[in-house]
C-alpha positions as CSV (number, residue, x, y, z in Angstrom):
1,X,0.0,0.0,0.0
2,X,2.8,2.4,0.9
3,X,4.6,1.6,-2.3
4,X,1.5,2.5,-4.4
5,X,1.1,5.8,-2.6
6,X,4.8,6.5,-3.1
7,X,4.5,5.9,-6.9
8,X,1.3,8.0,-7.1
9,X,3.2,10.8,-5.4
10,X,6.1,10.5,-7.8
11,X,3.7,10.6,-10.7
12,X,2.0,13.7,-9.4
13,X,5.3,15.5,-8.8
14,X,6.6,14.5,-12.3
15,X,3.4,15.7,-13.9
16,X,3.6,19.1,-12.2
17,X,7.2,19.5,-13.1
18,X,6.6,18.6,-16.8
19,X,3.6,20.9,-17.1
20,X,5.4,23.9,-15.5
21,X,8.5,23.5,-17.7
22,X,6.3,23.0,-20.7
23,X,4.5,26.3,-19.9
24,X,7.8,28.1,-19.5
25,X,9.1,26.7,-22.8
26,X,6.0,27.7,-24.6
27,X,6.1,31.2,-23.2
28,X,9.8,31.5,-24.2
29,X,9.2,30.5,-27.8
30,X,5.9,32.3,-28.3
31,X,6.4,35.8,-29.7
32,X,4.7,38.5,-27.8
33,X,2.7,39.7,-30.8
34,X,1.3,36.2,-31.3
35,X,0.4,35.9,-27.7
36,X,-1.2,39.4,-27.7
37,X,-3.1,38.5,-30.9
38,X,-4.3,35.2,-29.4
39,X,-5.4,37.0,-26.3
40,X,-7.3,39.6,-28.3
41,X,-9.0,36.8,-30.3
42,X,-9.9,35.0,-27.0
43,X,-11.4,38.2,-25.6
44,X,-13.4,38.8,-28.8
45,X,-14.6,35.2,-28.8
46,X,-15.6,35.5,-25.1
47,X,-17.5,38.7,-25.9
48,X,-19.3,37.1,-28.8
49,X,-20.2,34.1,-26.7
50,X,-21.6,36.4,-24.0
51,X,-23.7,38.2,-26.5
52,X,-25.0,34.9,-27.9
53,X,-25.7,33.7,-24.3
54,X,-27.6,37.0,-23.5
55,X,-29.8,36.7,-26.7
56,X,-30.5,33.0,-25.9
57,X,-31.4,33.9,-22.3
58,X,-33.8,36.6,-23.5
59,X,-35.3,34.3,-26.0
60,X,-35.8,31.6,-23.4
61,X,-37.3,34.2,-21.0
62,X,-39.8,35.3,-23.7
63,X,-40.7,31.7,-24.5
64,X,-41.1,30.9,-20.8
65,X,-43.4,33.9,-20.2
66,X,-45.6,33.0,-23.2
67,X,-45.9,29.3,-22.1
68,X,-46.6,30.5,-18.5
69,X,-49.4,32.8,-19.7
70,X,-50.9,30.1,-21.9
71,X,-50.8,27.6,-19.0
72,X,-52.3,30.2,-16.6
73,X,-55.1,30.9,-19.0
74,X,-55.7,27.1,-19.4
75,X,-55.8,26.7,-15.6
76,X,-58.1,29.7,-15.1
77,X,-60.5,28.3,-17.7
78,X,-60.4,25.0,-15.9
79,X,-61.1,26.6,-12.6
80,X,-64.0,28.7,-13.9
81,X,-65.7,25.9,-15.8
82,X,-68.8,24.5,-14.1
83,X,-68.5,21.0,-15.5
84,X,-71.5,21.3,-17.7
85,X,-69.8,23.2,-20.5
86,X,-70.5,26.6,-19.0
87,X,-68.3,29.0,-17.1
88,X,-68.5,31.0,-13.9
89,X,-67.7,34.6,-13.6
90,X,-64.4,35.2,-11.8
91,X,-65.9,38.0,-9.7
92,X,-68.9,35.8,-8.8
93,X,-66.5,33.0,-7.8
94,X,-64.5,35.4,-5.6
95,X,-67.7,36.6,-3.9
96,X,-68.8,33.1,-3.1
97,X,-65.5,32.0,-1.7
98,X,-65.0,35.2,0.3
99,X,-61.7,36.2,-1.4
């Protein structure tokens, strides 16, 4: 059991060392202009994704409101029906229930 934990620890340390040295090596051989351009493209892509997300959220909210209103109307019609095909007046129903 101790030997397994030892080798897991060795693997973790080796992975951290390799990743950090790889990052330093990549930073050393990446020209500053390429890094800046990549950063600008990343920012533009993030902005575009944010705009798409905002439009999607607004569309979802509109669809949700419409579905909620339709369901509310359906439930109100169900509550106001008298079972024989007729309907009750909402004010009359409120007067009878005391609300």
